N, C-alpha and C positions, 0 to 999 in steps of 0.2 A: 179393770181388765176382765173380760169374760173367759172363764176357764172351760176349755174343751178337752175332754179326755178321749183317747182312742177307743176305749171300751163303750163309750156313749155313741159312737158313730157306726152305723150299719148301712146296708144298701138303701138308697133313696133318702138318706138323711139330708136335710137342708140346713146350711149354716148361713144365716142372713144378717147383714149389717153388724158385723162384729169387728172389734179392734183386738187383735190377738198378738201378744208378744211372748217370745220364747216358748211357744207351745210346741210340744213334741208329738208329732204324728208320724214318726218314722215307722216304716214297714206296715203302715195302715193298709188294709185291703177292703175295698168296697166298690160296688157298682152303682152308677147313676147318682153319685154324690153331687150335690149342688152347693157351690160356694158363691154367694152373690153379695155385692156391696160390702166386702170385707177388706181389712188392711192387716196383712200378716207381716210382722217384723221379727226378724231372726227366728223364723219358724223352721222346724225340722220336718221335712217331708221325704227325706232320703229313703229310698227303697220302697216307697209307697206303690201300691198296685191299685190304681183308680180307673177302672175301665168305664168308658162313657162318662167321664167327669164333665160336669157343667161348671165352668168358671167364668163369672160375669162381673163386670164393674168392680174389679178387685186389684189390689196392689200386693205384690210380693217383694219385700225389701230385705236384703241381706239374708235371704233364706237358703237352706240347704235342700236341694231337690235332686241330689246326685243319685243316679241309678234308679230313679223312679220310673214306673211304667204307667203311662196314661194313654192307653190305646183308645182310638176313636173319641178322644175328648173334644168338647166344643168350648173354645176359648174366645171370649168376646169382650172388647174394651178392658183389656188387662195391661198392667205395667209390671214388668219384672226388672228389678234394679239391683245391681251389685250382688248377684246371687250365684250359687254354685249348682250347675246342672250337668256336671260331668257324667257321661254314660246314660243320660236321660233317654228314654224310649217313648216316642209319641207317634207311632205309626198310625196313619189314617186320621190323624186329628185335624180339626179345622180351626184356624186362627183368623180372627177378624179385628181390625182396629186395635192392634196390640203392639206394644213396644217392649223390646228386650234390650237393656242397656248395661254395659260394663259387667257382663256376666260370662262365666266360664261354661262352655258347652262342648268341650273336647269329647269326641267319640259319641256325641248325641245322635240319635236316629230319628229322622222325620220322613221315613219312607211313606209314599202315597199321601202325605199331608197336603193340605190346601192352605195357601196364604193369601189373604185379602186385606190390603192396607196394613201390612205388618212391617215394622222396621227393626232390624238388628243394628245396634250402634255400639261401637267400641267393645265388641264381643270377641272372644277367642273360640273358634269352632274347629280346631285342629282335628282332622280325622272324622269329622261329622259325616253323616250319611243322608243325602236327600234324594235317593233313587226314586224315580217316578213321581216326585212331588210336583205340585202345581205352584210355581214360584211367580206367577204372572202378576201378583199383587205384593211382591216383596221388595224391600230396599235393604241392602247391606252397606253400612257406612263405617269406614275405618275398622273393618273386621279382619281377623286372621283366618283365612280360608285354606291354610296349608293342609294338603292331604285330603280335602273334602271330596266326596263322591257326588257328582251331579248327573250321572248317567240317566237317560230317559226322562229328564225333567221337562216341564213346560215352562219356558222362560220368557216368552214374548211379553214385554212390558216391565220385566224386572229391572232393577237398577243396582249397580255395584259401584261404590265410590271409595277410592283410596283403600282398596283391600289388598291383602297379601295372598299370592297365588302359588307359593312354592309347592310343587308336587300335587297340585289339584287335579282331579280326575274327571273325565266326562265333559270336558269343556266344549266339545263339539255339539253338545245338547243345548247350549245356551243361545240358540238361534233366537234373534229378536230381543235379546237383552241389551241394555246400555251399560257400558263399562267406562268409568271416568277415573283418571288418575292425575294428580297434580305433579307427580314426579315422573320425569322421562324414564327413569330406571324402572319404576313400577309398570309403566306402559310397555317397555321392552320385555320385562319379565312375563307379562300376560301374553303379549304377542308371540313370544317364544313358546310358551306353554300351549297356545292354541295351535301353532304350526306342528308342534310335536304330536299333539292329539290327533291331528289330521294326517299324520304319517309323513310330514314334510321335513326334510333335513335342511337346516340353514348352514351355509358355508361361505367362506371368503373366496373370491375368484382365484386368488393365488393358489388355493388348495386344489384347484381343478385344472391346472395347466396341462396335466397329462391326459385329460379326457378328450 
């Protein structure tokens, strides 16, 4: 295992082709850090502030990235698996050919982020913020989107499969998206949420006899 210490990392440091396990980079602050061809297992990046991070051809497995701030990061061909990203802030970041699986992203923020060939699978994103993000290249599969904010997103071409929609906001912005649900109950839940977002009230005819 290659040992990497936070004090060895500064602006524009390049970490290339490393296999890192249990490395602690919590609260690390750096700009233009490049991590390429690496595999991080059980790494700690919680609270890190990595503006304009370049993350390429890398795997994050069982990592703690909670409350990290990766503004304007460029993420390409990356896999994030079984990790914790609660409170993660990635405003303005670009993600391409990336998968995020079995990961906690409650209250994460992806404002103004751009997603191209990105899939979230079996993730919990309760209360996450996607305001003004470009989701045209995103797939959400078996994800909990309860309380997520989608206002002002670009959604044409995005796909949502078997997701949970309780209290989701900004659904009227998902024009052009495809939503698929194997459960009729999930379909009804989504349809109800959309009508409510449009200001439409659903009622039974018997409730309107006096009209």
